[in-house]
ZAVODO-106460 format. One line per 2 residues: number of its first residue (from 1); for each residue x, y, z of C-alpha. Coordinates in Angstrom, 3 decimals. Each point is the difference from the previous one (the first is absolute). Layout:
N
NUM	X,Y,Z  ...
! end
This chain:
478
1	50.504,-30.766,-2.612  -2.769,2.133,2.125
3	-2.799,2.021,-1.633  0.995,3.557,-0.123
5	-1.826,2.514,2.354  -2.095,3.546,-0.570
7	2.237,1.875,2.415  -3.137,2.560,0.687
9	-2.751,-2.721,0.396  2.337,-3.247,0.500
11	-2.635,-2.168,-2.371  2.058,-2.091,-2.752
13	1.707,2.234,-3.059  -1.810,-1.838,-3.415
15	2.885,-1.365,-2.308  0.831,2.199,-2.803
17	-0.735,3.310,1.711  2.537,2.687,0.575
19	-1.258,2.083,2.241  1.790,1.738,2.875
21	0.645,3.384,1.598  3.135,1.415,1.469
23	-0.350,-0.250,4.227  3.148,0.390,2.224
25	2.254,-0.113,-2.797  -1.402,-3.129,-1.120
27	-2.511,-1.387,-2.977  -2.914,-0.947,1.616
29	-1.608,-2.324,-1.660  -4.071,0.423,-0.425
31	-2.448,-2.732,-1.054  -2.343,2.352,-2.021
33	-0.285,3.643,-1.250  -2.634,1.358,3.156
35	2.924,-1.026,2.720  2.709,1.817,-2.566
37	-2.225,3.241,-0.323  -0.742,-0.220,3.804
39	4.241,-0.883,0.697  0.715,2.951,-1.876
41	-2.419,1.994,1.836  1.193,-0.672,3.655
43	3.678,0.395,-1.308  -1.166,3.576,-1.528
45	-1.715,1.493,2.720  3.245,-0.940,2.025
47	-1.721,-2.821,2.089  2.164,-2.606,-0.761
49	0.569,-0.772,3.658  -3.629,-1.660,-0.409
51	1.695,-2.790,-0.974  2.403,-0.424,3.341
53	-3.156,1.047,2.078  -2.862,-2.371,-1.147
55	-0.952,-2.830,1.505  -2.808,-2.138,-2.362
57	0.090,-0.505,-3.343  -0.697,3.192,-2.087
59	-3.036,-0.342,-2.299  -0.096,-1.460,-3.620
61	-1.542,2.313,-2.165  -0.404,-2.387,-2.768
63	-3.702,-0.418,0.467  -0.716,3.225,0.804
65	-1.336,2.181,-2.388  0.236,3.445,1.479
67	4.177,-0.894,0.434  0.683,-0.846,-3.883
69	1.804,2.740,-1.642  0.223,-1.688,-2.729
71	-3.184,-1.137,-0.626  -1.560,3.214,1.330
73	1.831,1.877,-2.577  -1.295,-1.655,-2.823
75	-3.374,0.542,1.536  1.338,4.035,-0.141
77	0.951,0.154,-3.162  -3.179,-1.188,-1.338
79	-0.815,3.275,0.682  1.836,1.874,-2.067
81	-1.309,-2.187,-2.923  -1.931,3.343,-2.463
83	-2.601,-2.001,-0.739  -0.544,-0.373,4.139
85	1.218,3.193,1.344  -2.671,1.558,-2.200
87	-2.525,-1.087,1.861  1.092,2.648,2.870
89	2.947,2.161,-0.958  -0.820,3.121,-1.690
91	2.482,1.843,-2.191  0.213,3.275,0.891
93	0.938,3.192,-2.665  3.280,0.242,1.527
95	0.798,-3.650,-1.289  0.133,-1.478,3.964
97	-2.260,-3.001,1.494  -2.484,0.705,2.321
99	-1.720,-2.713,2.067  -2.000,-0.888,3.067
101	1.542,-2.460,2.081  -2.067,-1.911,3.280
103	2.547,-1.178,2.850  -0.407,-2.317,2.360
105	2.153,-0.307,3.400  -0.407,2.925,1.262
107	-0.259,1.333,3.716  0.656,3.438,1.188
109	1.009,2.934,-1.500  3.575,-0.846,0.681
111	-0.593,-2.646,-2.977  -1.144,3.015,-2.690
113	3.270,2.717,0.873  1.949,-3.476,-1.127
115	-1.260,-0.854,-3.121  -0.087,3.628,-1.226
117	3.260,0.520,0.782  1.376,-3.310,-1.121
119	-1.894,0.308,-3.436  0.735,3.561,-0.655
121	3.782,-0.549,0.624  -0.653,-2.421,-3.042
123	1.628,1.740,-3.328  -3.197,0.187,-2.336
125	-2.654,0.768,2.097  -1.470,3.070,-0.018
127	-2.790,-0.045,2.908  -1.060,-3.029,2.480
129	-2.787,0.541,2.138  -1.912,-1.907,2.307
131	-3.301,0.427,1.582  0.200,-1.765,3.658
133	-3.675,-0.509,0.444  -0.221,-2.165,-3.148
135	3.141,-0.884,-0.187  0.027,0.769,-4.213
137	2.916,1.744,-1.464  0.340,2.459,-3.373
139	3.031,-0.563,-1.818  1.068,1.965,-2.745
141	3.842,-1.046,-1.639  1.557,0.337,-2.706
143	0.317,-3.617,-1.418  3.613,0.550,-1.640
145	1.665,0.164,2.616  -1.757,-2.350,2.375
147	-3.019,-2.893,-0.380  -2.428,-0.391,1.488
149	0.552,-3.232,1.589  3.087,0.928,1.624
151	-1.932,2.389,1.808  -1.773,-2.521,1.103
153	2.730,-2.497,0.595  1.061,3.194,2.371
155	-2.918,-0.284,2.443  -0.044,-3.390,0.305
157	3.623,0.165,1.327  -1.070,2.415,2.344
159	-2.213,-2.043,1.273  -3.434,0.653,-1.638
161	-2.192,-1.519,-2.887  -1.078,2.305,-3.694
163	-2.058,-0.353,-2.577  -1.445,2.372,-2.513
165	-3.417,1.089,1.445  -3.321,-2.121,-1.116
167	-3.338,-0.412,1.417  0.142,-3.606,-0.027
169	3.614,-0.778,1.292  -0.542,3.001,3.014
171	-3.166,-1.219,0.958  1.536,-3.385,0.085
173	3.091,0.909,1.985  -2.036,1.522,2.591
175	-2.005,-2.896,0.717  2.894,-1.954,0.456
177	1.105,2.686,2.044  -3.274,0.005,2.473
179	-0.520,-3.664,0.164  3.740,-0.293,0.790
181	-0.221,3.116,2.698  -3.499,-1.612,0.926
183	1.415,-3.690,0.935  3.061,2.188,2.138
185	-3.105,1.984,1.722  -1.627,-2.939,1.179
187	2.692,-1.769,1.204  1.043,2.602,2.015
189	-3.211,1.554,1.125  -0.705,-4.473,1.318
191	3.534,-0.337,1.718  0.622,3.781,1.815
193	-3.539,-0.456,1.103  0.592,-3.389,1.990
195	3.703,0.950,0.959  -1.994,3.639,1.455
197	-2.406,-1.837,1.875  2.632,-2.115,1.869
199	2.578,3.042,0.427  -3.272,0.979,2.262
201	-0.272,-2.858,1.866  4.048,0.463,0.617
203	-0.749,3.258,1.071  -2.400,-0.577,2.129
205	1.657,-2.931,1.599  2.991,1.785,0.994
207	-2.110,1.561,2.246  -1.888,-2.336,1.775
209	2.243,-2.755,-0.078  0.016,-2.221,-3.224
211	3.263,-3.005,0.871  2.719,0.400,-1.712
213	-1.015,-3.345,-2.107  -2.939,1.225,-1.537
215	1.692,3.250,-0.421  2.258,-1.554,-1.660
217	-2.490,-2.070,-2.189  -1.696,3.370,-0.948
219	2.810,1.271,-0.893  1.444,-3.483,-2.390
221	-3.528,0.614,-1.108  0.434,3.367,-1.408
223	3.326,-0.477,-1.603  -2.171,-2.606,-1.927
225	-2.695,1.602,-1.390  2.371,3.046,-1.239
227	1.864,-2.167,-2.005  -2.345,0.295,-3.054
229	-0.700,3.766,0.620  3.711,0.390,0.223
231	1.158,-1.761,-3.154  -3.198,-0.495,-2.853
233	-1.364,3.567,1.155  2.327,1.991,0.216
235	2.429,-1.535,-2.566  -0.995,2.734,-2.661
237	1.496,2.307,2.347  3.176,-2.146,0.051
239	0.058,-0.363,-3.705  -0.187,4.076,-0.884
241	3.074,0.473,3.172  2.087,-2.634,-2.360
243	-0.423,2.081,-2.977  0.854,3.556,1.960
245	2.830,-1.487,2.026  0.852,-1.395,-3.138
247	0.060,3.055,-2.051  1.250,2.147,2.291
249	-2.974,2.597,1.459  -1.984,-0.149,3.404
251	-3.891,-0.540,-0.507  -2.870,-0.420,2.663
253	0.508,-3.876,-0.794  3.720,0.334,1.507
255	-1.855,1.267,3.559  -3.150,-2.457,-0.207
257	2.368,-2.636,-0.493  2.347,0.718,2.296
259	-2.669,0.543,2.860  -1.340,-3.362,-0.592
261	2.974,-1.698,-0.222  1.591,1.524,2.899
263	-3.262,-0.552,2.426  -0.541,-3.549,-1.209
265	3.827,-0.706,0.648  -0.043,1.740,3.284
267	-3.497,-2.223,1.019  1.425,-3.166,-1.507
269	3.078,0.187,2.652  -1.765,1.197,3.006
271	-2.546,-3.089,-0.322  2.543,-2.083,-0.795
273	2.534,1.047,3.146  -3.936,0.951,2.261
275	1.684,3.205,0.402  -1.349,3.065,-0.897
277	-2.832,1.408,-1.295  -1.432,-1.473,-3.638
279	-1.569,2.832,-2.912  -2.411,-2.468,-2.294
281	-2.439,2.013,0.221  1.195,3.312,-0.447
283	2.162,-1.871,-2.997  -3.226,-1.578,-1.802
285	-2.027,2.548,0.863  2.551,2.679,-1.377
287	-0.648,-2.751,-3.361  -3.461,-0.397,0.032
289	-0.763,4.062,-0.090  2.657,0.970,-2.822
291	-1.297,-2.471,-2.141  -3.599,1.323,0.629
293	1.058,3.238,-0.528  1.680,-1.355,-3.604
295	-3.074,-1.973,-1.125  -1.952,3.444,0.919
297	2.567,1.946,-2.601  -0.112,-2.902,-2.447
299	-4.022,0.539,0.033  0.608,3.658,-0.607
301	2.579,-0.165,-2.739  -2.630,-2.165,-1.389
303	-2.534,2.563,0.244  2.254,2.777,-1.041
305	0.666,-1.691,-3.436  -4.098,-1.153,-1.068
307	-0.155,3.383,-1.392  2.121,-1.166,-3.014
309	-0.970,-3.566,0.286  -3.489,0.855,-0.244
311	1.446,2.398,-3.774  1.481,-3.369,-1.092
313	-2.448,-2.307,0.475  -1.874,1.719,-3.027
315	2.778,-1.002,-2.262  -0.452,-2.541,-1.794
317	2.134,-3.493,-0.415  -0.712,-1.281,-3.633
319	-1.503,2.141,-3.452  -1.715,-1.156,-2.579
321	2.355,0.361,-3.224  -1.582,0.217,-3.689
323	1.792,-2.741,-1.832  1.054,0.257,-3.907
325	2.504,2.058,-2.438  -0.593,3.372,-1.291
327	-2.355,1.482,2.530  0.985,3.482,-0.985
329	-2.044,-0.277,-3.338  -2.984,-1.000,1.569
331	-2.715,1.630,1.135  -2.007,0.452,3.009
333	-3.043,-2.708,-1.197  2.957,-2.206,-1.199
335	1.599,-0.181,3.460  -3.187,-0.978,1.754
337	0.453,-3.456,-2.196  3.225,-1.070,1.137
339	1.047,-3.093,2.395  1.300,1.065,3.168
341	2.047,-1.923,2.316  0.679,0.736,3.944
343	3.559,1.111,0.875  1.588,0.941,3.344
345	0.247,3.875,0.108  3.942,-0.299,0.225
347	0.097,-1.514,-3.772  -1.862,3.604,-1.081
349	2.268,1.894,-2.295  -0.073,3.473,-1.834
351	-2.140,-0.342,-3.008  -2.318,-3.247,0.893
353	-3.553,0.319,-0.737  -2.348,-1.389,2.926
355	-3.734,0.052,0.828  -1.586,0.668,3.338
357	-3.171,-1.352,0.912  -2.791,2.150,1.700
359	0.556,0.250,4.004  3.638,-0.690,-0.323
361	2.903,2.583,0.520  2.278,0.890,-2.799
363	3.452,-1.686,0.636  1.942,2.481,-1.149
365	0.606,3.223,-1.898  -1.401,0.758,-3.966
367	-1.484,1.370,-2.838  -4.355,-0.688,-0.338
369	-0.820,-1.963,-2.587  -3.295,-0.164,0.229
371	-2.311,2.726,-0.911  -1.042,1.167,3.594
373	0.370,-1.999,3.047  -1.340,1.313,3.583
375	2.919,-0.353,2.682  -0.516,0.676,3.551
377	3.757,1.970,1.264  -1.178,0.423,3.273
379	3.122,-1.529,1.623  1.585,2.104,-2.207
381	-1.355,3.354,-0.119  -2.538,-0.006,2.772
383	-2.967,0.213,-2.791  -2.307,-1.673,1.106
385	-2.472,0.459,-3.292  1.801,-2.378,-3.147
387	1.720,1.550,-1.910  -0.723,-0.795,-3.868
389	2.911,-0.849,-2.543  -0.176,0.367,-3.952
391	2.066,-1.969,-2.430  3.400,1.401,0.563
393	0.168,1.669,3.246  2.862,-1.412,2.279
395	-1.341,-2.097,2.556  1.542,-1.377,3.376
397	0.833,-2.970,1.921  -2.001,-0.117,3.189
399	-3.613,1.257,-1.463  -2.826,-2.374,-0.288
401	-1.772,-0.476,-2.922  -4.003,0.026,1.049
403	-1.488,0.354,-3.596  0.553,-2.726,-2.429
405	3.762,-1.912,-1.142  1.977,1.777,-1.713
407	3.662,0.225,-1.832  2.975,1.787,0.440
409	3.864,0.121,-1.269  2.209,0.369,3.078
411	2.604,2.408,0.170  1.362,-0.048,3.771
413	0.904,-3.368,2.106  1.365,-1.094,3.288
415	1.882,3.146,1.962  -1.099,3.212,-2.771
417	-3.685,-0.020,0.590  -1.448,2.565,1.555
419	-1.983,-2.914,2.502  3.553,-0.822,1.267
421	1.450,3.758,-0.307  -2.757,-0.311,2.948
423	0.431,-2.246,1.799  3.714,1.452,0.136
425	-0.962,3.616,0.814  -2.084,-2.028,3.212
427	2.777,-2.098,0.899  2.558,3.569,-0.160
429	-2.589,1.763,2.377  0.114,-2.455,2.248
431	3.565,-0.560,0.257  1.041,3.918,0.173
433	0.530,0.808,3.374  -0.723,2.834,2.012
435	2.591,1.786,2.708  -0.457,-1.542,2.714
437	0.132,-3.765,-1.269  3.313,1.212,-1.863
439	0.897,1.301,3.096  -0.399,-3.798,1.939
441	1.816,-1.207,-2.599  2.849,1.731,1.303
443	-0.515,-0.496,3.902  -0.636,-3.723,-0.547
445	3.478,-0.766,-1.092  1.298,1.417,3.482
447	-2.556,-1.097,1.984  0.619,-3.727,0.825
449	4.043,1.380,0.595  -1.071,2.065,1.905
451	-1.835,-2.227,1.824  2.512,-3.013,-0.211
453	2.163,2.418,2.123  -2.359,0.934,2.400
455	-0.506,-3.366,1.097  3.790,-0.560,0.075
457	0.311,3.367,1.893  -2.682,-1.265,2.544
459	1.267,-3.348,0.542  3.645,2.358,1.023
461	-1.169,1.312,2.056  -2.463,-2.150,2.028
463	3.369,-1.900,0.235  1.309,2.456,2.408
465	-3.419,0.575,1.813  -1.118,-3.338,0.493
467	1.218,-2.497,-2.396  -2.601,-2.809,0.768
469	-2.641,2.342,-1.547  2.667,1.375,-3.080
471	-1.603,-2.642,-2.324  -3.388,0.831,0.789
473	-0.284,3.061,-0.535  2.214,-0.359,-3.220
475	-2.754,-2.709,-1.610  -2.849,1.954,1.174
477	1.354,3.167,-2.115  0.685,-1.968,-3.129
! end
């Protein structure tokens, strides 16, 4: 008995696994939930003809984390847990929830427009704004109508990875993006320079009588040297363009990918048949300059995020919890003698008793339970001189204890603290868009479509004027 084969990736289907997708009016077997999800997405998007025209085996997503909807959904549901969400979700007076997200995969204003329009259309979303410079988003939603995990999954299906904003997670994500972009930029820089040097030789050879054999060798050398640049270095453009087309939208990455692919294919054709012009130097330089500009943009975005991140670095990651029963009945001197235990800040609850040593930062809002304390609140108030606090005074997280150890009782934790509210105000100020930026969002939605129409129109006109130059003109515009 022959083994069952997955219709999507053609790998064997495990025994006792019953997964299928309706394709061409028949239930087609799938080998994993990843293949099932991708195949269903292809069908739902009206792209079923893909299975008729594909020449290569489709990717099996079973080992690729970003393509496994089930495991990803389990991870997203983790953010709905009350004990976890209280660290980054704040409850407003009207019972709506507010959170800040960091989003990976945004490459142009059209991405921002698509995400905002898609998420705002979900029932239960009150507001959703994205800062293109920092790739942070401000989300306000009604938890009774929509879960945060559902919104995160929706963004993932559009081709973007979103997660609640955390300084360390954001820095880790930014570092990974920068390393990948640096590698792609380095590959594009090295090989585009080699291709350009050979291209200069070809230019001069055409005017100084280079032999046909030498010219052909140099053209083939250009082809070989351009492969790393038009494959690995340009992969980010292709991936973004794929998600754009999958979600029936146009962005700059679609234009970029078309220009690189069409220019490369035309050059490969002309090299193979030893005819016409080759454009390897233009294609590789195009990728090199675009990657360079995105690297500059990434560094600028990192600088734009520095302000809030500097504030967040002051927030401690642990606290000294005072141990004991019925601590409320003890006086301030007895609290000093109690044993303490170091715990993670996200395990601190309202009503806990904490000890803050000299030189440490107040971890969260609370009430002072020592006779007095000297606090540096310059970060919060701008006042450079220390502020003297007395017993039962309110103290805020983020202030620096500069005198002696103090005891406190916690009154607010997580997103409800003054420190967290200040960070949210900074983020909100960075997200609010001026009118010129709002105009750019509107224009970007139409820019790509108009550009493609101009290319097609130019190609048609030049077919009538000079067919031999029609493709070159359209490619130059693209």
